[in-house]
Backbone bond lengths (Angstrom), bond angles and torsions (degrees), N, CA, C in turn:
res aa  C-N    CA-C-N  psi(-1)  N-CA   C-N-CA  omega(-1)  CA-C   N-CA-C  phi
1 X - - - 1.440 - - 1.528 108.87 -
2 X 1.330 116.01 129.58 1.459 121.18 179.88 1.528 109.47 -74.89
3 X 1.307 115.33 141.23 1.463 120.96 178.58 1.517 109.29 -106.74
4 X 1.313 116.24 128.68 1.459 121.52 175.36 1.519 108.56 -81.87
5 X 1.317 116.64 149.64 1.470 117.62 173.81 1.528 110.35 -67.07
6 X 1.300 116.08 143.72 1.467 121.50 178.04 1.524 107.79 -68.35
7 X 1.343 118.06 137.96 1.464 119.91 179.05 1.529 111.89 -56.68
8 X 1.324 114.99 149.17 1.455 121.60 177.89 1.531 109.03 -82.29
9 X 1.335 116.39 131.62 1.461 120.57 175.54 1.525 107.43 -83.60
10 X 1.335 115.70 118.06 1.454 121.43 -179.84 1.525 111.29 -86.15
11 X 1.353 116.06 -46.86 1.465 120.81 177.36 1.520 108.96 -146.39
12 X 1.321 114.78 155.93 1.470 122.48 175.66 1.510 107.50 -138.08
13 X 1.338 115.86 138.04 1.464 118.57 173.39 1.516 109.91 -153.28
14 X 1.334 115.19 144.97 1.463 121.28 175.98 1.527 107.08 -78.27
15 X 1.344 116.93 124.07 1.465 121.05 -177.25 1.521 112.48 -107.52
16 X 1.330 118.40 -14.71 1.465 121.45 177.44 1.523 108.39 -159.05
17 X 1.331 115.16 145.03 1.461 120.03 177.22 1.518 109.29 -139.64
18 X 1.314 114.64 153.62 1.455 122.28 170.26 1.517 106.43 -136.73
19 X 1.306 115.99 -173.16 1.462 120.05 179.13 1.530 110.90 -60.90
20 X 1.334 117.38 -34.23 1.465 121.53 -175.54 1.523 114.94 -111.23
21 X 1.345 117.94 -23.44 1.462 120.79 -169.27 1.519 111.78 -124.21
22 X 1.347 113.84 150.23 1.464 121.30 172.34 1.521 107.45 -132.14
23 X 1.327 116.13 129.40 1.463 120.37 177.42 1.523 107.65 -104.65
24 X 1.321 114.63 129.53 1.455 122.22 -175.72 1.524 108.79 -114.86
25 X 1.338 117.11 134.00 1.462 122.30 171.23 1.523 107.10 -97.70
26 X 1.323 116.12 130.37 1.466 119.75 177.68 1.525 108.48 -124.25
27 X 1.328 114.92 131.08 1.461 121.43 174.39 1.518 106.90 -95.69
28 X 1.339 115.87 126.20 1.463 122.10 -173.76 1.528 110.96 -120.64
29 X 1.331 115.30 150.93 1.459 121.93 168.44 1.518 107.24 -120.18
30 X 1.330 116.08 120.20 1.457 122.47 179.40 1.526 109.70 -82.79
31 X 1.346 115.88 164.22 1.469 120.83 -175.39 1.528 112.56 -61.75
32 X 1.335 117.34 -21.64 1.472 120.04 178.01 1.528 112.24 -89.11
33 X 1.350 117.59 6.19 1.449 122.14 177.14 1.521 115.01 93.11
34 X 1.327 118.52 -12.08 1.462 121.66 179.96 1.523 109.50 -68.77
35 X 1.336 115.71 133.88 1.461 121.02 176.59 1.524 109.11 -109.60
36 X 1.323 116.12 140.52 1.459 121.22 -177.38 1.510 109.08 -151.51
37 X 1.349 116.49 150.75 1.460 120.94 174.96 1.528 108.67 -103.97
38 X 1.320 115.27 134.67 1.456 122.81 175.23 1.526 108.00 -120.53
39 X 1.327 115.78 152.86 1.460 120.86 170.49 1.512 108.14 -114.65
40 X 1.322 115.20 142.27 1.461 120.91 179.99 1.512 108.96 -148.25
41 X 1.328 114.37 159.69 1.459 120.30 173.03 1.525 106.69 -75.45
42 X 1.312 116.27 124.74 1.464 120.02 177.95 1.526 108.41 -71.01
43 X 1.303 116.65 131.48 1.464 121.76 -175.51 1.516 111.52 -79.33
44 X 1.332 114.36 145.09 1.463 119.54 171.11 1.521 109.87 -80.22
45 X 1.339 115.85 -14.61 1.450 120.97 -179.22 1.518 113.86 79.67
46 X 1.328 117.28 2.39 1.466 120.29 -174.14 1.516 113.02 -84.35
47 X 1.307 118.84 -37.25 1.450 120.91 -174.73 1.518 111.30 76.18
48 X 1.315 115.22 178.29 1.463 121.27 -176.81 1.524 109.11 -146.75
49 X 1.326 114.05 170.27 1.464 121.35 178.44 1.523 109.56 -131.76
50 X 1.329 115.21 152.83 1.464 122.95 169.90 1.521 106.05 -135.85
51 X 1.318 115.67 140.31 1.455 120.47 -174.50 1.514 110.54 -127.25
52 X 1.345 116.09 133.04 1.460 122.73 173.31 1.527 105.95 -101.97
53 X 1.358 117.11 94.70 1.461 119.48 -174.53 1.531 112.31 -89.26
54 X 1.322 115.52 133.56 1.464 122.33 174.14 1.517 108.02 -102.49
55 X 1.344 117.31 114.76 1.461 120.06 177.49 1.527 110.97 -78.83
56 X 1.320 116.48 -20.83 1.463 123.52 168.56 1.532 105.68 -153.80
57 X 1.318 117.82 -173.25 1.473 119.64 -175.94 1.519 113.64 -65.47
58 X 1.322 117.48 -20.18 1.460 121.13 -173.91 1.524 114.73 -112.67
59 X 1.339 118.45 -10.72 1.460 120.63 -168.04 1.523 112.38 -123.19
60 X 1.330 115.22 123.60 1.463 122.83 172.18 1.522 108.79 -88.71
61 X 1.321 116.49 157.61 1.455 120.09 172.05 1.526 108.03 -119.33
62 X 1.326 115.02 120.70 1.452 122.27 175.12 1.519 108.48 -108.22
63 X 1.335 115.98 173.34 1.454 120.92 173.94 1.527 108.49 -131.45
64 X 1.321 114.44 145.60 1.464 120.56 172.68 1.520 106.06 -107.52
65 X 1.348 115.39 124.19 1.465 119.51 -178.86 1.519 110.19 -144.18
66 X 1.323 114.48 160.51 1.455 121.13 -179.35 1.526 110.10 -67.11
67 X 1.325 116.47 133.43 1.461 123.76 177.10 1.524 108.01 -114.84
68 X 1.322 117.18 104.16 1.468 121.71 -174.63 1.524 112.17 -61.42
69 X 1.345 117.78 -35.73 1.458 120.34 -179.03 1.517 113.02 -61.44
70 X 1.318 117.61 -34.15 1.462 122.46 179.12 1.519 112.44 -100.74
71 X 1.312 117.15 -11.32 1.465 124.38 -175.62 1.535 110.95 52.84
72 X 1.345 114.10 49.52 1.460 120.14 172.32 1.527 108.18 -156.19
73 X 1.324 115.95 -177.88 1.459 120.88 178.42 1.527 108.78 -96.68
74 X 1.327 115.68 135.56 1.451 122.30 -177.91 1.528 110.08 -123.09
75 X 1.312 114.78 147.40 1.452 123.23 176.57 1.526 107.96 -96.80
76 X 1.316 116.95 132.47 1.457 120.49 179.43 1.512 110.54 -164.96
77 X 1.316 115.43 -175.33 1.454 120.85 179.63 1.528 109.90 -89.95
78 X 1.338 117.51 154.61 1.460 120.42 176.21 1.530 110.13 -55.34
79 X 1.333 115.35 141.10 1.466 119.91 -177.23 1.514 109.70 -158.67
80 X 1.316 115.99 164.93 1.451 120.05 175.98 1.511 111.53 173.46
81 X 1.336 114.49 172.94 1.454 121.55 -179.73 1.527 111.21 -75.28
82 X 1.317 114.74 152.48 1.463 121.50 172.50 1.522 106.86 -83.10
83 X 1.322 116.96 124.29 1.458 121.04 178.80 1.530 110.07 -74.75
84 X 1.341 117.48 153.21 1.474 119.63 177.60 1.531 110.59 -54.34
85 X 1.326 115.45 133.73 1.461 121.52 179.49 1.512 114.77 86.70
86 X 1.331 118.81 -9.04 1.465 121.92 179.55 1.521 110.93 -89.14
87 X 1.326 115.41 148.59 1.458 120.48 166.65 1.524 107.66 -84.07
88 X 1.331 118.46 162.47 1.463 119.37 174.72 1.538 112.33 -56.25
89 X 1.325 118.00 -37.78 1.467 121.09 179.50 1.523 111.40 -65.09
90 X 1.325 116.97 -42.83 1.464 120.32 178.13 1.524 110.66 -63.85
91 X 1.330 116.40 -41.39 1.466 120.08 178.53 1.521 110.87 -64.36
92 X 1.337 117.31 -40.56 1.467 120.96 179.53 1.519 110.44 -61.48
93 X 1.312 117.28 -44.19 1.465 120.43 -179.70 1.525 110.84 -66.86
94 X 1.327 117.67 -40.47 1.461 120.97 178.09 1.531 110.52 -63.32
95 X 1.319 117.57 -45.76 1.468 120.77 -179.76 1.529 111.37 -61.68
96 X 1.325 117.32 -39.29 1.473 120.08 176.40 1.524 110.46 -58.85
97 X 1.319 116.47 -45.56 1.469 120.98 -178.71 1.522 111.13 -65.57
98 X 1.331 116.99 -37.17 1.457 120.64 -179.80 1.530 112.22 -73.67
99 X 1.322 116.87 -39.06 1.464 119.83 -169.77 1.522 114.97 -96.06
100 X 1.342 118.33 -32.45 1.475 118.66 -179.10 1.522 113.56 -126.87
101 X 1.351 117.99 -0.57 1.461 120.32 176.22 1.509 114.59 75.87
102 X 1.334 117.24 28.52 1.463 122.25 176.64 1.522 109.55 -136.07
103 X 1.334 115.81 149.14 1.449 122.65 165.77 1.513 107.28 -106.40
104 X 1.337 116.38 168.07 1.471 120.68 -178.77 1.520 110.03 -124.21
105 X 1.331 115.12 133.54 1.460 119.96 173.60 1.524 110.71 -81.14
106 X 1.342 116.84 -22.04 1.464 120.67 -178.07 1.528 109.65 -133.25
107 X 1.329 116.17 124.33 1.458 122.82 173.92 1.525 108.00 -119.51
108 X 1.316 115.99 121.56 1.460 122.14 -178.47 1.524 107.96 -107.18
109 X 1.341 118.32 114.77 1.458 119.05 179.32 1.524 110.94 -69.55
110 X 1.329 116.51 132.93 1.469 121.52 177.20 1.520 110.91 -98.14
111 X 1.320 116.60 -57.92 1.462 121.20 -177.97 1.520 108.29 -171.85
112 X 1.318 115.86 152.96 1.458 121.75 170.10 1.520 106.84 -99.96
113 X 1.327 116.27 128.85 1.460 121.15 -175.01 1.525 110.02 -123.72
114 X 1.331 114.75 160.61 1.451 121.08 174.06 1.517 108.34 -119.30
115 X 1.311 115.63 164.99 1.458 121.20 178.32 1.520 107.13 -127.92
116 X 1.330 117.26 124.41 1.465 122.58 179.73 1.529 110.83 46.36
117 X 1.351 117.79 63.34 1.466 119.98 -174.61 1.530 114.15 -64.40
118 X 1.325 118.16 -11.48 1.462 119.79 174.64 1.527 110.76 -70.24
119 X 1.345 117.09 -21.51 1.462 120.72 -175.79 1.526 113.79 -122.74
120 X 1.338 118.05 -23.47 1.458 122.27 -175.43 1.524 109.74 -124.16
121 X 1.331 116.47 144.31 1.462 119.49 176.83 1.520 111.89 -108.45
122 X 1.318 117.36 9.10 1.467 120.91 -176.51 1.529 111.23 -74.72
123 X 1.314 115.12 143.19 1.464 122.86 176.77 1.522 108.94 -115.77
124 X 1.336 116.01 137.71 1.458 121.53 175.88 1.529 108.14 -115.86
125 X 1.327 115.88 126.92 1.461 122.87 178.97 1.529 107.64 -95.20
126 X 1.325 116.71 123.01 1.464 121.03 -177.01 1.526 109.55 -105.36
127 X 1.341 114.95 132.94 1.462 122.44 -178.01 1.524 110.60 -128.03
128 X 1.321 116.25 152.29 1.459 122.71 161.88 1.525 105.69 -96.85
129 X 1.331 116.89 135.31 1.468 121.38 177.82 1.522 108.65 -112.18
130 X 1.331 115.72 131.29 1.467 122.11 178.41 1.526 109.01 -132.26
131 X 1.327 114.57 170.96 1.469 121.20 -179.50 1.527 109.95 53.63
132 X 1.331 115.39 57.99 1.464 121.11 -178.78 1.524 110.97 -77.87
133 X 1.318 115.03 150.25 1.459 122.40 175.70 1.527 107.37 -136.37
134 X 1.340 117.93 147.76 1.466 119.90 -178.13 1.531 111.62 -68.58
135 X 1.317 115.45 125.78 1.458 122.22 171.83 1.521 107.26 -166.67
136 X 1.315 115.97 131.42 1.467 120.59 -177.75 1.514 111.27 -118.08
137 X 1.321 114.64 147.40 1.453 122.91 170.24 1.526 107.28 -129.47
138 X 1.333 117.67 149.40 1.468 118.20 176.06 1.525 109.82 -67.14
139 X 1.322 116.12 137.56 1.458 121.16 179.03 1.519 111.15 -100.26
140 X 1.326 115.76 -177.20 1.455 120.34 -178.98 1.531 112.38 -110.65
141 X 1.332 117.47 12.07 1.456 120.97 178.92 1.528 109.99 -73.39
142 X 1.338 117.15 148.72 1.461 119.80 -178.38 1.531 113.79 -73.25
143 X 1.331 117.26 -15.92 1.461 121.88 177.33 1.522 107.82 -147.33
144 X 1.322 118.05 157.07 1.466 118.99 179.22 1.527 110.84 -60.32
145 X 1.337 115.10 139.77 1.456 120.21 176.15 1.521 109.18 -78.93
146 X 1.319 116.13 149.49 1.463 120.70 178.45 1.529 109.23 -92.33
147 X 1.346 118.22 110.69 1.466 119.40 176.43 1.531 109.67 -72.51
148 X 1.337 115.98 138.29 1.460 121.16 -177.29 1.534 107.98 -131.67
149 X 1.343 117.62 105.07 1.465 119.29 175.62 1.530 109.82 -72.63
150 X 1.341 116.19 145.66 1.466 120.43 -178.37 1.526 108.59 -146.18
151 X 1.315 116.31 129.42 1.464 120.38 177.43 1.524 109.86 -70.63
152 X 1.318 116.57 132.01 1.461 120.78 178.98 1.533 110.51 -61.85
153 X 1.326 116.53 -28.73 1.468 119.78 177.77 1.533 111.81 -66.98
154 X 1.312 117.52 -14.77 1.476 122.66 178.59 1.533 110.94 -104.43
155 X 1.330 117.50 28.69 1.468 121.64 -178.62 1.525 111.71 -59.73
156 X 1.338 117.52 -38.04 1.469 119.31 179.27 1.527 110.89 -61.82
157 X 1.329 117.43 -38.84 1.466 120.66 178.19 1.529 110.61 -66.91
158 X 1.340 117.18 -34.82 1.462 120.33 176.87 1.528 110.18 -63.32
159 X 1.327 116.56 -43.17 1.465 120.08 178.97 1.528 112.14 -63.02
160 X 1.331 117.09 -23.42 1.462 121.02 179.11 1.529 113.15 -88.36
161 X 1.347 117.67 -10.67 1.471 121.40 179.94 1.524 109.58 -60.64
162 X 1.318 117.78 131.82 1.465 119.65 -178.81 1.526 112.89 -72.36
163 X 1.336 118.02 -15.27 1.461 119.43 177.48 1.533 112.79 -103.97
164 X 1.325 117.17 13.12 1.472 122.70 175.24 1.526 106.93 -112.18
165 X 1.349 115.85 82.15 1.466 119.90 -171.71 1.519 114.30 -122.49
166 X 1.324 118.35 -12.89 1.461 119.27 -175.87 1.525 110.52 -65.23
167 X 1.317 116.51 125.36 1.469 121.70 -175.67 1.525 112.18 -58.73
168 X 1.336 117.72 -37.26 1.467 119.14 -179.12 1.521 111.11 -68.17
169 X 1.336 118.17 -37.50 1.468 120.44 176.47 1.520 110.94 -67.09
170 X 1.318 117.04 -40.03 1.469 120.68 177.88 1.523 109.73 -63.99
171 X 1.329 117.29 -45.16 1.466 120.68 177.70 1.528 110.60 -60.65
172 X 1.339 117.23 -42.12 1.469 120.82 179.85 1.524 110.64 -62.39
173 X 1.328 117.01 -42.21 1.466 120.52 179.03 1.526 110.42 -63.38
174 X 1.324 117.43 -46.36 1.462 120.54 -177.99 1.531 111.45 -66.15
175 X 1.325 117.69 -38.32 1.468 120.18 176.47 1.528 110.69 -66.52
176 X 1.333 116.62 -36.64 1.467 120.40 177.56 1.516 110.29 -64.52
177 X 1.320 117.26 -44.31 1.474 120.37 178.26 1.522 110.37 -60.58
178 X 1.317 117.51 -42.00 1.475 121.00 177.93 1.518 110.30 -63.48
179 X 1.330 116.99 -42.96 1.464 121.16 179.27 1.529 111.11 -61.11
180 X 1.320 117.06 -40.19 1.468 121.06 -179.65 1.519 112.36 -68.14
181 X 1.340 117.15 -27.44 1.466 120.66 179.63 1.526 112.25 -76.56
182 X 1.326 116.78 -20.97 1.474 120.26 -176.14 1.508 112.04 -81.32
């Protein structure tokens, strides 16, 4: 497969900011000479993790938490940002302890994924967690998360849940099912 040269960035400027987000305008020149401006979310460079934790060989642990973008509660896998100085594995273990009260002796990397790469540069590292042990850390959520155990044999029913809609959680579940078949 032929690779095109990456467009040249001519200028970059922050055009909007909030407490959590920065929007950057970038002027680009493509290899064919066409110039265009794009807007994107400026990355913090930290990345994030999502974990598919198995509390035993048959049972996943999900969490139900408030999703401000949809203004409702959503079911998904534990996740969070990588703190400065942390590896993705360290962040995954910390998030497990904060969100479901377990640490993991084994973290199996599944894949690093992006979301809407035309607008966001953030990467999420997805892991399967096994050999869990009880350990809790205080989290930063405004209210306790609701842990929801789910049998892996009922994965089809999970996909049908009306509050299980996040694409990254769905991708993590499907990759986990594929991993278990191998």
